[in-house]
SEDO-158800 format. One line per field, with one value per residue (C-alpha): residue number from 1; residue in one letter; chain; y, x, z. Coordinates in steps of 0.5 Angstrom, whole numbers, plus 2048, in hexadecimal, padded with zeros to 3 digits. Each point is the difference from the previous one (the first is absolute). Last residue first. Layout:
BEGIN
num = (NUM_...) .
residu = (A_...) .
chaine = (A_...) .
py = (Y_...) .
px = (X_...) .
pz = (Z_...) .
This chain:
BEGIN
num = (306_305_304_303_302_301_300_299_298_297_296_295_294_293_292_291_290_289_288_287_286_285_284_283_282_281_280_279_278_277_276_275_274_273_272_271_270_269_268_267_266_265_264_263_262_261_260_259_258_257_256_255_254_253_252_251_250_249_248_247_246_245_244_243_242_241_240_239_238_237_236_235_234_233_232_231_230_229_228_227_226_225_224_223_222_221_220_219_218_217_216_215_214_213_212_211_210_209_208_207_206_205_204_203_202_201_200_199_198_197_196_195_194_193_192_191_190_189_188_187_186_185_184_183_182_181_180_179_178_177_176_175_174_173_172_171_170_169_168_167_166_165_164_163_162_161_160_159_158_157_156_155_154_153_152_151_150_149_148_147_146_145_144_143_142_141_140_139_138_137_136_135_134_133_132_131_130_129_128_127_126_125_124_123_122_121_120_119_118_117_116_115_114_113_112_111_110_109_108_107_106_105_104_103_102_101_100_99_98_97_96_95_94_93_92_91_90_89_88_87_86_85_84_83_82_81_80_79_78_77_76_75_74_73_72_71_70_69_68_67_66_65_64_63_62_61_60_59_58_57_56_55_54_53_52_51_50_49_48_47_46_45_44_43_42_41_40_39_38_37_36_35_34_33_32_31_30_29_28_27_26_25_24_23_22_21_20_19_18_17_16_15_14_13_12_11_10_9_8_7_6_5_4_3_2_1) .
residu = (L_E_E_P_V_F_A_V_V_E_D_I_R_S_S_D_T_L_L_M_A_L_R_D_L_G_M_A_N_G_T_A_P_P_M_C_A_L_A_D_L_F_R_E_P_M_P_Y_V_T_K_G_A_S_M_R_Q_T_R_E_E_E_F_R_R_R_Q_E_V_G_D_I_L_E_S_F_G_N_C_L_E_L_G_A_I_Y_L_E_F_R_E_V_L_S_A_D_G_P_K_T_R_A_L_S_G_C_A_A_P_Y_D_M_L_L_V_P_T_T_W_G_L_R_P_E_I_E_L_G_M_I_E_D_F_R_G_C_E_L_A_A_T_M_S_L_S_G_Y_R_E_F_A_Q_A_V_S_L_K_E_W_R_S_A_V_D_I_A_Q_G_Q_Y_V_L_P_L_K_L_N_L_H_R_V_L_D_L_L_M_E_R_C_Q_A_M_M_Q_T_Y_D_A_N_A_T_Y_W_E_L_L_T_M_E_P_L_H_R_G_G_R_E_N_Q_R_Y_C_R_C_I_Q_F_I_R_D_Y_G_A_A_L_L_R_K_M_C_L_E_P_S_T_H_L_Y_W_A_G_S_P_E_A_D_I_H_G_E_P_A_P_A_P_V_R_A_P_T_E_V_E_L_Y_G_R_S_S_F_F_R_R_I_G_E_L_L_R_A_R_T_E_L_N_Q_R_L_A_T_Q_R_F_L_T_M) .
chaine = (A_A_A_A_A_A_A_A_A_A_A_A_A_A_A_A_A_A_A_A_A_A_A_A_A_A_A_A_A_A_A_A_A_A_A_A_A_A_A_A_A_A_A_A_A_A_A_A_A_A_A_A_A_A_A_A_A_A_A_A_A_A_A_A_A_A_A_A_A_A_A_A_A_A_A_A_A_A_A_A_A_A_A_A_A_A_A_A_A_A_A_A_A_A_A_A_A_A_A_A_A_A_A_A_A_A_A_A_A_A_A_A_A_A_A_A_A_A_A_A_A_A_A_A_A_A_A_A_A_A_A_A_A_A_A_A_A_A_A_A_A_A_A_A_A_A_A_A_A_A_A_A_A_A_A_A_A_A_A_A_A_A_A_A_A_A_A_A_A_A_A_A_A_A_A_A_A_A_A_A_A_A_A_A_A_A_A_A_A_A_A_A_A_A_A_A_A_A_A_A_A_A_A_A_A_A_A_A_A_A_A_A_A_A_A_A_A_A_A_A_A_A_A_A_A_A_A_A_A_A_A_A_A_A_A_A_A_A_A_A_A_A_A_A_A_A_A_A_A_A_A_A_A_A_A_A_A_A_A_A_A_A_A_A_A_A_A_A_A_A_A_A_A_A_A_A_A_A_A_A_A_A_A_A_A_A_A_A_A_A_A_A_A_A_A_A_A_A_A_A_A_A_A_A_A_A) .
py = (8AC_807_804_7FC_802_7FC_800_804_805_806_7FF_802_807_805_7FC_801_7F9_7FF_804_7FC_7FA_801_802_7F9_7FD_802_7FF_7FC_800_7FB_801_7FA_7FE_7F8_7FD_7FA_803_804_7F9_800_807_7FD_7FA_804_805_803_800_806_806_802_807_805_805_7FE_7F9_801_804_7FB_7FB_805_800_7F8_800_805_7FB_7FA_803_802_7F9_7FD_804_800_807_801_805_804_801_803_801_805_806_804_808_800_7FB_7FE_7FA_7FE_7FE_7FD_7FF_801_807_801_7FB_805_7FD_7FA_801_7FB_7FB_800_7FC_805_806_806_800_800_807_7FF_800_801_803_7FE_806_7FF_806_806_7FF_7FB_802_806_7FC_7FC_806_804_7FB_7F9_802_805_7FC_7F9_804_804_7FC_806_7FD_7FD_807_804_7FB_800_808_803_804_7FB_801_801_7FE_7FA_7FE_801_7FB_7FB_800_802_7FC_803_7FB_801_801_7FB_801_807_802_804_803_800_7FB_7FB_801_7FB_804_7FB_7FD_7F9_7FA_7FB_7FC_807_803_7F9_800_807_7FE_7FA_804_805_7FB_7FC_807_800_7F9_801_806_7FC_7FA_7FA_7F9_7FC_804_800_802_802_802_801_800_803_7FE_806_805_806_806_803_7FE_7F9_7FD_7FE_7F9_7FE_7FA_7FE_7FD_7FD_801_7FD_800_7FC_801_7FC_7FA_7FD_7FE_806_804_7FC_802_807_7FE_7FE_806_805_7FD_806_802_7F9_7FD_7FE_7FA_7FE_801_804_807_806_803_807_804_806_7FC_7FB_7F9_7FC_7FB_7FA_7FA_801_800_802_7FB_801_7FF_801_803_7FE_806_7FF_807_7FE_7FD_807_804_7FB_7FF_808_801_7FB_803_807_7FC_7FE_807_803_7FC_802_807_7FF_7FD_804_804_7F9_7FE_806_7FC_803_7FB_800) .
px = (8B7_7FD_807_803_7FB_7FA_7FC_805_7FE_7FE_806_805_7FE_7FD_7FC_7FE_7FE_805_805_7FF_800_807_802_7FE_803_807_803_807_803_805_804_804_807_800_802_805_806_7FB_7FE_806_7FE_7F9_803_805_7FB_805_7FD_7FD_803_7FB_801_805_800_808_7FE_7FA_805_805_7FA_7FE_808_800_7FA_803_806_7FC_7FC_806_803_7F9_7FF_7F9_7FE_7F8_7FE_7FB_7FA_7FD_7F9_7FA_803_7FA_801_7FA_803_807_803_807_806_807_805_806_805_807_802_7FE_801_7FB_7FC_802_7FB_7FC_800_804_7FC_801_807_801_7FC_7F9_7FE_7F9_7FA_7FA_7FB_7F8_7FC_7FE_801_806_806_800_7FF_806_805_800_7FF_802_805_803_801_802_806_802_806_805_803_7FA_7FC_806_800_7F8_800_7FE_7F9_7FC_7FB_802_808_7FE_7FB_805_805_7FB_7FE_7F9_7FC_7F9_7FB_7FC_7F9_7FB_802_7FD_800_7FA_801_7FA_804_801_7FC_802_7FF_7FC_7FA_801_7FD_804_803_801_804_804_802_802_805_802_802_804_804_801_804_804_802_802_805_802_803_7FE_803_7FC_7FA_7FE_7FA_7FF_7F9_801_7FB_802_801_804_7FC_801_7FD_7FC_805_804_806_805_801_7FF_7FB_7FE_7F9_800_7FD_805_802_805_802_807_800_806_803_804_7F9_7FE_806_7FE_7F9_803_805_7FA_7FA_801_801_800_7FE_807_803_803_7F9_7FC_804_7FC_805_803_800_805_807_7FE_802_7FB_7FD_804_7FD_7F9_7F8_7FB_802_7FF_7F9_800_7FB_803_800_7FD_7FD_7F9_802_803_7FA_7FB_804_800_7F9_7FE_804_7FD_7F9_802_802_7FA_7FC_804_7FF_7F9_7FF_805_7FA_7FE_808_800_7FB_7FA_7FD_7F8) .
pz = (8CD_7FF_801_7FA_7FB_7FD_7FA_7FC_7FB_805_805_7FA_801_7FB_7FC_7F9_7FE_7FB_803_807_7FC_7FD_807_803_7FA_800_7FA_7FF_7FA_7FC_7F9_7FE_7FD_801_806_800_804_804_803_805_803_801_804_804_803_805_807_802_805_805_801_804_7FA_7FF_7FF_7FB_7FC_800_7FE_7FA_7FE_800_7FC_7FB_7FF_800_7FA_7FC_801_7FE_7FA_7FE_802_7FE_7FC_805_803_806_801_802_803_802_7FE_7FC_7FC_800_7FD_802_7FB_801_7FA_805_800_802_7FB_7FA_7F9_801_806_805_801_806_807_804_7FE_804_800_7F8_800_7FD_7F8_800_803_7FC_801_7FF_7FD_804_807_7FF_804_805_807_7FD_800_806_806_7FE_7FB_804_806_7FC_7FD_806_801_7FF_7FA_7FD_801_7FC_7FA_800_800_806_802_7FB_7FC_7F9_801_804_7FB_7FA_804_801_7F9_7FE_7FB_7FF_7FE_7F9_801_803_807_800_807_803_807_805_805_7FA_7F9_7FA_7FA_7FE_803_803_7FD_805_7FA_7FC_806_800_7F9_800_806_7FD_7FA_803_805_7F9_7FD_807_7FF_7F9_802_806_7FC_7FC_7FF_806_803_807_804_808_802_808_805_807_807_804_7FD_7FC_7FD_806_804_803_7FE_805_7FE_7F9_7FE_7F9_7FE_7F9_7F9_7FB_7F9_7FB_7F9_7FE_805_7FE_807_800_7FF_806_804_7FF_803_806_801_7FF_804_804_807_802_807_803_803_807_802_7FC_800_7FC_7FB_800_7FA_800_7FF_7FB_802_7FB_805_803_803_7FD_802_7FB_7FB_7F9_7FC_7F8_7FB_7F9_7FB_7F9_7FE_802_807_801_7FF_803_806_801_7FE_806_805_7FE_801_807_801_7FE_804_806_7FE_800_807_803_805_803_801_805_804_804_805_801) .
């Protein structure tokens, strides 16, 4: 009899199915509309560090962000989506080139309210799955029910990094120090909301009032896992175009494909209300809630099996 890897995953996949059920219940009970947007687009967001998968003359989306913001501009004030997204050169213990994202947007709110909603949703999902508190991940008890720590990126570099945030940016080592020195140490006793990123690291986020060097962006870390990326949305079309041009220049300098400018998205920003949005990796969330060390343990198939 053939032994399938998928046979051993049955319990995790059942938990994943109940997780999706719980997410839909959470948002629908709060007046959010579940939407679907195209996976194949002519122009992905031209971010320097994210590479889209070509699909003919178009691309598979790396995120549903641009289309969902166009829905905000059209008058939809509370929307969410669970969808597959595609990114080149992403494969590892926590990465897949085809991943599942939960993305949601709330009009007339900012990143502080989104951070609070993240906590509310996670606790609701823990109850839905009948999990015990504190959560235990890889042998470490994590108190998700207590107050979550808010830590600025500058503070994280001072606490854990070998350089300050400013120095790391100046010498081009920001991502290296973040990935190797800071992220693995976040969220091992209580969840950490890492917030207020340098402006160079948030091309679609609103500038922090009173400090143009920072943007209102946050990421949630639990047990060293980066689970989501949220921010107060930039709705200034002129500024967004300028930032996209910088990203396109960065891509060109790195010898990467330079994507077309997403003109219809930029046009829609004139009608978009102030809003906050968030993208959460559901594969990683499933890892956390099933106590799985690798992303392979929470998906039915990985690329190598196809």
